[in-house]
N, C-alpha and C positions, 0 to 999 in steps of 0.2 A: 888262151887268147888274152892279150892285154886289154885293160879297160879303155884305153884311148886308142881309137882307131883313126885312120886317116880320113875317113868319111864322116866322122862324128862332128857336129857343129860345136863351135866354141861358144862359151857363154857370151851374152851381149855385153858390150863394154859399159861400164858404169857411167851414168850421166853426171856431168858436173853441175853444180848449182843446187837450188832448193827443191825439195820434193813438192808434190802437189799439196800436201797438208801444210807445209811451210808457207806456200804461196797463199793459200786460203786464210791462214792465220794472219799474215801481213795485211791482206785485204780487209779482213774483219777489224783488225786493229786500227787501220787507217780510217775506216768508216766510223768506228767508235770515237776516234779523235775528232773527226769532223763534227759528229753529233754533239760531243761535249763542248767544242768551241762554239757551236751555234747556240746551245743552251746558255753558256756563259755570256755570250754577247747579248742575248735577250734579257738575261737577268741584270746585266750591267745597264742596259737601256731603261728597263723598268725602275731600277734603283735610282738612276740619275734623274729620271722624270719625277719620281716620288720625292726625292730630296729637294729638287727645284720647287715643287709645289709646296712642300713644307716650309722652305725658306720664304716663299712669297706669303704664305699664311702667317708665318711668324712676324714678318714685317708689317702686315696689316694689323695683327693683334697689338704689336708694339705701338703703332700709330694710334689705334683706338684707345689704348690705355693712357697714352700721353694726352689724348683729347679729354679723357675723363678727369684729369687733374685740375682742370679749370672749369668754371661755369660756362664761359664762352665756348670752350671746346666741347662740353657736354651738349650744349644747345646745337652746335654745328653737327655733331654726331647724330643727334636725334633727327634733325632736318634731312640729313643725307640718307637715313635709313628709315623709311616710312613703316617698315615691318615692326619697329619698336612700339608703334601705337597699339598693337595687340595686347601688350602687357603694361604699357604706360600710356594711358589715353591722351594725356596732354604733355606738352614740352616741360611744363613746370613739374609734373609728377616725376619725369625722368631726371630733371636737374636736381630735384630734392633727393631722389634715391642716390644719384651719383655723388652728391655732397656727403652722404652717409658712408659711402665706400672709400672715399679718398684716403682716409687714414689706414685702411686695410689693404690698399693696393700694393704697397711696397714697390720695389724696383723690378723691372724685367729687363734683362740684357737686350741690347739692340740686335746683337747677332745671336741666333738660336744656339743653345747648347748642343753637344754631340747627341746623336740618336740614342746611344746607350744610356747617357745621363738622363735624357728626357723620360724614357720608358722605365728606367729603374727607379725614378722618383728622387734622385739625389739633387740637392740644391733647389733653386726655384725651378719649377717644372712639375714633375710628377703628373704627367698628362694621362687623361683617360679620354678616349675618343669613341663615340658611338655614332653609327651611321644607319639610317633607315631609308628605304625606298618603298613607298606605299602609295598607290593610287596616283602615280605621276608626280608625287611630291617627294622631293629628296630633302631629308633633314639631317643635320649634322650637329652634334652636341660635343663641345670640347670643354672639359673641366681641367683646371690647372691649379696646383698648389702654389701660392705666392710665397715670397720670402718672409712675409709677416705671419704665415700660418693660415691665412684666409684662403678660401677656395673661390676662384673665379670660374664661372660657368657662362659660356657663350653659346647661343643657339643660332643656327643659320637654317633657313628654309629656302630651297632653290637658290643657294648661294647669296641670299640676302639676310642681313642681320635682323633677327626678330626678338632676341632677348639677351640681356646681360644681367647676371646676378653675382653678388659677392657675399659669401657667407663666412 
């Protein structure tokens, strides 16, 4: 008897298109792409906010340093920042200290250098940032190497200027 008989069923026709495994792979790939796009968007938002905050901080630092170049500017800076009284009890003490710093301040560019330059310490910059949150008090200390080789240290507590040192 021959192998193929008239009553024997023919094999099912082959389906066209992707197999189930292919469809699962495409679905997982699409989900992964959506996940990566969402992570990238969040990273971009965080980076742009951090850059904007750094630009604003740089502009404030630039303004404060310009204020320190004159006696009138130092007096105005002391009056605008009552937290400086912690380290400089009187306006005259602050003005006297700022007069000693003037020669060490050097120039600070109006526009902040690129992030890579700042954190690598090339040129004026060489920034070191320390942040502490303790007991409801937020303190931020920023140290920056000036073009003259001196180090400017600015301390803020709860976003208020409390100390300036130039070594």
